[in-house]
C-alpha positions as CSV (number, residue, x, y, z in Angstrom):
1,M,-15.6,-24.1,0.9
2,N,-15.9,-24.9,4.6
3,T,-17.6,-22.4,6.8
4,L,-16.7,-21.9,10.5
5,V,-18.9,-19.8,12.6
6,F,-17.3,-19.0,15.9
7,D,-17.8,-17.3,19.2
8,L,-15.9,-17.1,22.5
9,E,-16.7,-16.4,26.1
10,T,-14.3,-14.6,28.4
11,V,-13.8,-13.8,32.1
12,P,-11.5,-11.2,33.7
13,D,-7.9,-12.2,33.7
14,T,-7.4,-11.9,37.5
15,D,-3.7,-12.9,37.3
16,L,-3.1,-9.8,35.1
17,G,-5.3,-7.7,37.4
18,R,-3.0,-8.6,40.3
19,R,0.1,-7.6,38.4
20,L,-1.4,-4.4,37.0
21,Y,-2.7,-3.1,40.4
22,G,-0.3,-4.8,42.8
23,L,-3.0,-6.9,44.4
24,R,-2.2,-9.7,46.7
25,D,-4.2,-12.1,49.0
26,L,-7.5,-11.2,47.4
27,S,-10.0,-13.7,45.8
28,D,-10.5,-13.7,42.1
29,E,-13.9,-12.2,42.6
30,H,-12.5,-9.2,44.5
31,V,-9.7,-8.7,42.0
32,A,-12.2,-8.6,39.2
33,Q,-14.3,-6.1,41.1
34,I,-11.3,-3.8,41.4
35,M,-10.5,-4.3,37.7
36,V,-14.0,-3.3,36.7
37,T,-13.9,-0.3,39.1
38,K,-10.6,0.9,37.6
39,R,-11.9,0.5,34.1
40,R,-15.1,2.5,35.0
41,Q,-13.0,5.3,36.5
42,E,-10.8,5.4,33.4
43,T,-13.3,5.1,30.7
44,G,-16.8,5.4,32.1
45,S,-17.5,1.8,31.0
46,E,-17.2,-1.4,33.1
47,F,-16.3,-3.5,30.0
48,L,-12.7,-4.6,30.4
49,S,-10.2,-4.0,27.7
50,H,-9.4,-6.9,25.3
51,E,-6.1,-7.8,26.9
52,Q,-7.7,-8.1,30.3
53,Q,-10.1,-10.9,29.0
54,R,-9.3,-14.5,29.5
55,I,-10.9,-17.1,27.1
56,V,-12.8,-19.9,28.8
57,A,-14.9,-21.2,25.9
58,I,-14.7,-21.2,22.1
59,S,-17.7,-22.7,20.3
60,V,-18.1,-23.3,16.6
61,V,-20.6,-24.3,13.9
62,M,-18.7,-26.1,11.1
63,R,-20.5,-26.5,7.8
64,S,-18.6,-28.7,5.4
65,R,-19.6,-30.3,2.2
66,E,-20.5,-33.5,4.1
67,S,-21.9,-32.3,7.4
68,L,-23.0,-29.7,9.9
69,K,-21.5,-29.9,13.4
70,V,-21.8,-27.7,16.5
71,W,-19.4,-28.1,19.4
72,S,-17.1,-26.3,21.9
73,L,-13.4,-26.8,21.5
74,G,-11.5,-28.9,24.0
75,D,-13.4,-29.8,27.2
76,A,-14.2,-28.2,30.5
77,S,-10.7,-28.9,31.8
78,S,-8.8,-27.5,28.8
79,S,-6.4,-24.7,29.3
80,E,-6.8,-21.4,27.5
81,K,-3.8,-22.1,25.4
82,H,-5.2,-25.4,24.3
83,L,-8.5,-23.8,23.2
84,I,-6.6,-21.2,21.2
85,E,-4.4,-23.9,19.6
86,R,-7.4,-25.9,18.6
87,F,-9.0,-22.9,17.0
88,F,-6.0,-22.0,14.9
89,D,-5.3,-25.7,14.1
90,G,-8.7,-25.8,12.5
91,L,-7.9,-22.8,10.3
92,E,-4.5,-24.3,9.4
93,K,-6.1,-27.6,8.4
94,Y,-9.3,-26.4,6.6
95,T,-8.8,-22.7,5.7
96,P,-12.5,-22.1,6.3
97,E,-14.5,-19.0,5.6
98,L,-14.9,-17.5,9.1
99,V,-18.2,-16.0,10.3
100,S,-18.8,-14.1,13.5
101,W,-21.0,-11.5,15.2
102,N,-18.7,-8.7,16.3
103,G,-15.7,-10.9,15.8
104,A,-13.5,-8.2,14.3
105,G,-14.4,-5.9,17.2
106,F,-14.0,-8.3,20.1
107,D,-13.3,-12.0,19.5
108,L,-10.3,-11.7,17.2
109,P,-8.5,-9.0,19.1
110,V,-8.9,-11.0,22.2
111,L,-7.5,-14.1,20.4
112,H,-4.6,-12.0,19.2
113,Y,-3.6,-10.8,22.6
114,R,-4.0,-14.2,24.2
115,S,-2.1,-15.9,21.4
116,L,0.8,-13.5,22.2
117,L,0.6,-14.5,25.8
118,H,0.7,-18.2,25.1
119,S,3.0,-18.0,22.0
120,V,0.5,-19.8,19.8
121,Q,1.6,-20.0,16.2
122,A,-1.1,-19.4,13.5
123,A,0.7,-18.9,10.2
124,R,-2.4,-19.5,8.1
125,Y,-4.5,-17.0,10.0
126,W,-1.8,-14.2,9.7
127,E,-1.2,-14.9,6.0
128,L,-1.5,-11.8,3.8
129,G,-0.3,-13.1,0.5
130,E,3.4,-13.6,1.0
131,S,3.2,-17.4,0.9
132,D,-0.2,-17.9,-0.7
133,Q,-1.2,-15.3,-3.3
134,S,-4.9,-16.1,-2.9
135,F,-4.7,-14.3,0.5
136,R,-3.5,-11.0,-1.0
137,Y,-7.1,-10.0,-1.9
138,S,-9.0,-12.2,0.6
139,N,-7.5,-12.8,4.1
140,Y,-8.8,-13.1,7.6
141,L,-7.4,-9.7,8.8
142,S,-8.6,-7.1,6.3
143,R,-11.9,-5.5,7.2
144,F,-13.4,-5.4,3.7
145,H,-12.3,-8.9,2.7
146,W,-14.6,-11.8,2.9
147,R,-12.5,-14.7,4.3
148,H,-13.8,-13.4,7.7
149,M,-17.3,-12.0,7.7
150,D,-18.2,-10.1,10.8
151,L,-21.9,-10.0,10.2
152,M,-22.5,-7.2,12.7
153,D,-20.0,-5.0,10.9
154,I,-21.2,-5.9,7.4
155,L,-24.9,-5.5,8.1
156,S,-24.4,-2.2,9.8
157,G,-22.8,-0.9,6.6
158,F,-19.6,-0.6,8.5
159,Q,-21.1,2.2,10.5
160,G,-21.0,2.2,14.3
161,R,-24.4,3.9,14.5
162,G,-26.0,1.1,12.5
163,R,-24.8,-1.8,14.7
164,A,-27.3,-4.1,16.4
165,S,-26.9,-6.9,19.0
166,L,-27.0,-10.5,18.2
167,Q,-30.0,-10.9,20.4
168,D,-32.0,-8.1,18.6
169,I,-31.3,-9.5,15.1
170,A,-32.1,-13.0,16.2
171,S,-35.4,-11.8,17.6
172,L,-36.1,-9.8,14.5
173,L,-35.7,-12.9,12.3
174,G,-37.7,-15.2,14.6
175,F,-34.7,-17.2,15.9
176,P,-34.4,-18.2,19.6
177,G,-31.8,-15.7,20.6
178,K,-30.3,-16.0,24.1
179,L,-31.9,-18.6,26.3
180,G,-31.7,-18.0,30.1
181,M,-28.2,-16.5,30.0
182,N,-26.3,-13.5,28.5
183,G,-22.8,-12.2,28.5
184,A,-23.2,-10.5,31.9
185,D,-23.9,-13.9,33.4
186,V,-20.7,-15.6,32.3
187,W,-18.4,-14.4,35.1
188,P,-20.9,-15.2,38.0
189,A,-21.5,-18.6,36.4
190,Y,-17.8,-19.2,36.1
191,L,-17.2,-18.3,39.8
192,Q,-19.9,-20.9,40.7
193,G,-18.2,-23.6,38.7
194,G,-20.6,-23.4,35.8
195,L,-18.2,-23.7,32.9
196,Q,-20.3,-26.3,31.1
197,R,-23.3,-24.0,31.3
198,I,-21.1,-21.3,29.7
199,R,-20.0,-23.7,26.9
200,D,-23.6,-24.6,26.2
201,Y,-24.6,-20.9,26.1
202,C,-21.7,-20.2,23.7
203,E,-23.0,-23.0,21.4
204,T,-26.4,-21.5,21.2
205,D,-24.8,-18.1,20.3
206,V,-23.0,-19.6,17.3
207,L,-26.3,-21.3,16.3
208,N,-28.0,-18.0,16.2
209,T,-25.1,-16.5,14.3
210,Y,-25.2,-19.3,11.8
211,L,-29.0,-18.9,11.2
212,I,-28.4,-15.2,10.5
213,Y,-25.6,-16.1,8.2
214,L,-27.9,-18.4,6.2
215,R,-30.4,-15.6,5.8
216,F,-27.6,-13.2,4.7
217,E,-26.4,-15.8,2.1
218,L,-30.0,-15.9,0.8
219,V,-30.4,-12.1,0.5
220,R,-27.1,-11.7,-1.3
221,G,-27.9,-14.4,-3.7
222,H,-25.4,-17.1,-2.6
223,L,-28.3,-19.4,-1.7
224,S,-31.5,-19.9,-3.6
225,A,-34.8,-20.0,-1.7
226,E,-34.8,-23.8,-2.1
227,Q,-31.2,-24.1,-0.9
228,H,-32.0,-21.9,2.1
229,V,-34.9,-24.1,3.1
230,H,-32.6,-27.1,2.8
231,E,-29.9,-25.6,5.0
232,L,-32.5,-24.7,7.7
233,A,-33.8,-28.3,7.6
234,R,-30.2,-29.5,8.1
235,V,-30.0,-27.4,11.3
236,R,-33.3,-28.7,12.5
237,K,-32.2,-32.2,11.9
238,F,-29.0,-31.7,13.9
239,L,-31.1,-30.3,16.8
240,A,-33.5,-33.1,16.6
241,E,-30.7,-35.7,16.8
242,A,-28.7,-33.9,19.4
243,G,-29.1,-35.2,22.9
244,A,-28.0,-32.2,24.8
245,A,-30.6,-30.2,26.8
246,H,-29.6,-26.8,25.4
247,F,-30.0,-28.0,21.8
248,K,-33.5,-29.3,22.7
249,E,-34.3,-26.0,24.3
250,F,-33.1,-24.1,21.2
251,A,-35.3,-26.3,19.0
252,A,-38.3,-25.7,21.2
253,A,-37.8,-22.0,21.0
254,W,-37.6,-22.1,17.2
255,P,-40.9,-23.5,16.0
256,E,-41.4,-24.2,12.3
257,T,-43.7,-21.7,10.6
């Protein structure tokens, strides 16, 4: 079984904001400020609704029988549609086990709405057993199935009051967590042309998620202690051989004990 850990980063969809609120001749920054203000007035929260989020990065860890890879889909010039197509093409080709942190609550709903916008087909993802019987009892969409594991949801016992942040659980387990950037920094970084920095940050998020996933596989008996050590060594080997600065920073923040 291939395992695909994924995370995405978003910014306000200012084109939608202009249409929703009749805004013209304003910069993206000002439109986003109005969107956030409207949201706060309506709900008390500044966090924009899922359909108002535009995807700018999708990063993945892919663990196959042969290898471990970490990368961001497309490149810094890729359109949102291209990123989404690449993501679902991977599901179509490999049918991996999906792993996320709050993917069911955020990442997947955003992907759903943005797929509608761009007319991105994803037959394998939406399969519920009509064409492939194996998906009847294990598909990507059902909350209590295991083809997609939202670790935040699972580890909370599917209880909202039990949920914890990726940062807190990574810190609990001695993993690096977020290094010099968090979700609130994405939009300012994007406005400053820092898309590559956002992609790097997203890659460290999926690494944290993957390390938590490995610990979860250990405690539920899907990995032996020896296998778990072997998988951690595989991650360390990837980090040691990777040339990118953010991977070196991640390795330095995760000393062997």
